[in-house]
KOLBA-652877 format. One record per atom (N, C-alpha, C): residue in three letters; x, y, z. Coordinates in pm, whole numbers, padded with zeros to 5 digits, always signed. Last residue first. Example, Ala and Ser with C-alpha at 12.3 -4.5 7.8 and 13.67 -1.06 7.14 Angstrom:
REM KOLBA-652877
SER+01285-00225+00708;SER+01367-00106+00714;SER+01290+00003+00787;ALA+01319-00569+00780;ALA+01230-00450+00780;ALA+01320-00330+00780;
This chain:
REM KOLBA-652877
ARG+06693-01445-04894;ARG+06799-01544-04923;ARG+06935-01486-04892;GLY+06502-01253-04878;GLY+06496-01362-04782;GLY+06601-01470-04804;THR+06563-01061-05055;THR+06441-01137-05082;THR+06428-01256-04987;GLY+06804-00951-04998;GLY+06688-00866-04980;GLY+06557-00935-05008;ASP+07019-01120-05005;ASP+06990-01048-05127;ASP+06867-00957-05117;ALA+07268-01128-04746;ALA+07133-01155-04794;ALA+07105-01069-04917;GLU+07567-01281-04641;GLU+07505-01170-04711;GLU+07368-01214-04763;LEU+07816-01345-04394;LEU+07692-01385-04462;LEU+07631-01262-04527;GLY+08128-01461-04282;GLY+08051-01352-04341;GLY+07931-01407-04414;LEU+08351-01539-04030;LEU+08234-01583-04104;LEU+08162-01459-04154;ALA+08673-01645-03917;ALA+08581-01540-03962;ALA+08466-01604-04040;ARG+08927-01702-03672;ARG+08824-01751-03763;ARG+08732-01636-03799;GLU+09246-01775-03552;GLU+09152-01671-03593;GLU+09054-01733-03692;ARG+09438-01909-03283;ARG+09353-01927-03401;ARG+09264-01806-03424;ASP+09576-01931-03050;ASP+09653-01887-03167;ASP+09572-01900-03296;ASP+09311-01830-02847;ASP+09444-01891-02847;ASP+09522-01840-02969;HIS+09091-01680-03066;HIS+09103-01759-02944;HIS+09232-01839-02951;VAL+08890-01458-03226;VAL+09032-01484-03198;VAL+09036-01557-03064;VAL+08649-01426-03476;VAL+08681-01480-03344;VAL+08831-01504-03335;GLU+08419-01221-03645;GLU+08558-01268-03635;GLU+08582-01314-03491;VAL+08145-01187-03858;VAL+08190-01220-03723;VAL+08333-01271-03732;HIS+07904-01006-04032;HIS+08044-01049-04032;HIS+08086-01070-03887;VAL+07624-00983-04238;VAL+07674-01012-04104;VAL+07818-01057-04119;ARG+07386-00792-04425;ARG+07518-00854-04412;ARG+07550-00875-04264;ARG+07111-00738-04400;ARG+07169-00753-04533;ARG+07305-00823-04527;THR+06812-00757-04217;THR+06956-00786-04219;THR+07003-00809-04361;GLN+06591-00493-04215;GLN+06614-00629-04264;GLN+06765-00649-04275;TRP+06523-00236-04142;TRP+06582-00322-04040;TRP+06592-00468-04085;ARG+06469-00071-04350;ARG+06353-00139-04289;ARG+06397-00239-04182;ASP+06710+00007-04448;ASP+06634+00107-04374;ASP+06510+00047-04306;ASP+06911-00288-04386;ASP+06861-00181-04472;ASP+06776-00088-04386;THR+07197-00359-04176;THR+07057-00374-04216;THR+07022-00265-04316;ILE+07474-00539-04071;ILE+07429-00430-04156;ILE+07284-00457-04196;VAL+07671-00611-03800;VAL+07544-00646-03864;VAL+07497-00523-03941;ARG+07970-00737-03684;ARG+07908-00624-03754;ARG+07783-00677-03823;TYR+08201-00825-03422;TYR+08086-00850-03509;TYR+08035-00719-03570;ARG+08456-01006-03266;ARG+08417-00878-03327;ARG+08303-00908-03423;VAL+08568-01157-02978;VAL+08471-01169-03087;VAL+08439-01029-03136;GLU+08832-01317-02814;GLU+08778-01191-02863;GLU+08685-01220-02980;ALA+08934-01483-02517;ALA+08880-01489-02653;ALA+08822-01352-02688;PRO+09169-01634-02292;PRO+09095-01519-02342;PRO+09050-01539-02486;GLY+09104-01967-02157;GLY+09188-01862-02213;GLY+09104-01746-02264;GLY+08931-02168-02072;GLY+09051-02141-01994;GLY+09143-02034-02050;ASP+08715-02158-02254;ASP+08802-02276-02246;ASP+08935-02246-02179;PHE+08722-01814-02236;PHE+08659-01928-02302;PHE+08757-02043-02302;GLU+08655-01493-02115;GLU+08730-01616-02096;GLU+08652-01731-02159;ALA+08610-01221-02349;ALA+08570-01307-02238;ALA+08666-01424-02226;ILE+08495-00948-02523;ILE+08616-01014-02474;ILE+08576-01093-02351;ALA+08342-00823-02812;ALA+08326-00889-02682;ALA+08457-00958-02649;THR+08240-00552-03003;THR+08354-00635-02965;THR+08326-00692-02826;GLY+08031-00437-03278;GLY+08067-00464-03140;GLY+08189-00551-03125;ARG+07780-00261-03454;ARG+07918-00307-03446;ARG+07953-00333-03301;LEU+07525-00226-03674;LEU+07551-00260-03535;LEU+07691-00320-03531;ALA+07393+00004-03894;ALA+07506-00085-03868;ALA+07521-00102-03717;TRP+07127+00074-04125;TRP+07184+00074-03992;TRP+07301-00023-03984;GLY+07055+00280-04409;GLY+07026+00168-04321;GLY+07096+00186-04189;GLY+06970+00405-04731;GLY+07065+00393-04621;GLY+07031+00272-04537;GLN+06809+00415-04950;GLN+06750+00455-04822;GLN+06851+00457-04708;PRO+06944+00314-05168;PRO+06916+00457-05166;PRO+06857+00506-05034;ASP+07152+00097-05238;ASP+07078+00112-05113;ASP+07042+00260-05093;ALA+07316+00097-05453;ALA+07190+00024-05467;ALA+07103+00033-05342;GLY+07480+00382-05340;GLY+07459+00292-05454;GLY+07321+00231-05461;VAL+07384+00469-05016;VAL+07497+00444-05106;VAL+07454+00348-05216;ALA+07283+00669-04748;ALA+07242+00601-04871;ALA+07362+00590-04964;ARG+07454+00613-04434;ARG+07405+00699-04543;ARG+07367+00614-04663;ARG+07351+00457-04132;ARG+07432+00459-04253;ARG+07370+00551-04357;ARG+07383+00499-03790;ARG+07294+00524-03904;ARG+07383+00536-04026;TRP+07498+00258-03556;TRP+07528+00366-03650;TRP+07418+00377-03755;LEU+07562+00152-03236;LEU+07462+00155-03341;LEU+07485+00279-03426;SER+07798-00056-03066;SER+07756+00076-03113;SER+07658+00061-03229;CYS+07936-00213-02779;CYS+07847-00223-02894;CYS+07805-00082-02935;TYR+08154-00408-02591;TYR+08126-00274-02642;TYR+08042-00291-02768;GLU+08184-00617-02307;GLU+08140-00598-02444;GLU+08115-00451-02472;LEU+08358-00855-02110;LEU+08325-00715-02134;LEU+08284-00702-02279;GLY+08412-01097-01852;GLY+08379-01058-01988;GLY+08336-00913-01994;GLN+08400-01366-01637;GLN+08482-01254-01682;GLN+08447-01222-01826;GLY+08053-01434-01561;GLY+08196-01466-01560;GLY+08274-01344-01601;LEU+07799-01335-01553;LEU+07816-01480-01544;LEU+07962-01522-01536;LEU+07778-01074-01607;LEU+07752-01111-01468;LEU+07774-01259-01445;SER+07991-00888-01819;SER+07916-01010-01793;SER+07896-01029-01643;ARG+07948-00538-01878;ARG+08029-00653-01837;ARG+07937-00770-01805;TRP+07918-00296-02143;TRP+07870-00370-02028;TRP+07961-00488-02000;LEU+07849-00008-02319;LEU+07957-00089-02264;LEU+07900-00164-02145;LEU+07724+00144-02617;LEU+07704+00081-02487;LEU+07827+00000-02448;ALA+07612+00414-02811;ALA+07721+00322-02780;ALA+07701+00272-02636;ARG+07417+00542-03078;ARG+07426+00501-02939;ARG+07545+00406-02924;ARG+07466+00662-03327;ARG+07341+00688-03256;ARG+07352+00655-03108;LEU+07695+00800-03557;LEU+07676+00721-03436;LEU+07547+00761-03366;GLY+07565+00860-03893;GLY+07656+00876-03780;GLY+07617+00788-03662;PRO+07349+01046-04118;PRO+07437+00934-04083;PRO+07524+00965-03962;GLY+07048+01214-03990;GLY+07158+01193-04083;GLY+07247+01080-04037;SER+06988+01347-03657;SER+06944+01297-03787;SER+07064+01286-03880;ARG+06978+01275-03307;ARG+07053+01323-03423;ARG+06995+01265-03552;GLY+06881+01178-03073;GLY+06796+01264-03153;GLY+06859+01315-03280;ALA+07095+01026-02960;ALA+06970+00960-02999;ALA+06883+01047-03090;LEU+07311+01165-02864;LEU+07322+01109-02998;LEU+07188+01059-03050;PRO+07262+01230-02604;PRO+07257+01340-02701;PRO+07267+01290-02845;SER+07049+00998-02440;SER+07177+01022-02505;SER+07164+01139-02601;ASN+06878+01037-02135;ASN+06875+01039-02281;ASN+07013+01070-02336;MET+06833+00831-01862;MET+06912+00939-01916;MET+06911+00930-02069;
């Protein structure tokens, strides 16, 4: 089945998926977005955003993630947040476009 979002041009949502784990309790939502050109990124790019919820170490855990790429699909930024029990952790990475 083709998504009506897949043929769309310009910035915006391209595809959204929802699936559940076959290995245990868990559910994930993921969406792919076309980004508009902004500032130093005149070509725009892509954003993958998602949320996963699963059981981990006997309790619920939530992971939120975002991956930003340039128009050539090279990763520029990654951000991950994890909530488990009473702890929250986050990690952000950024690339300069030259492999660093």
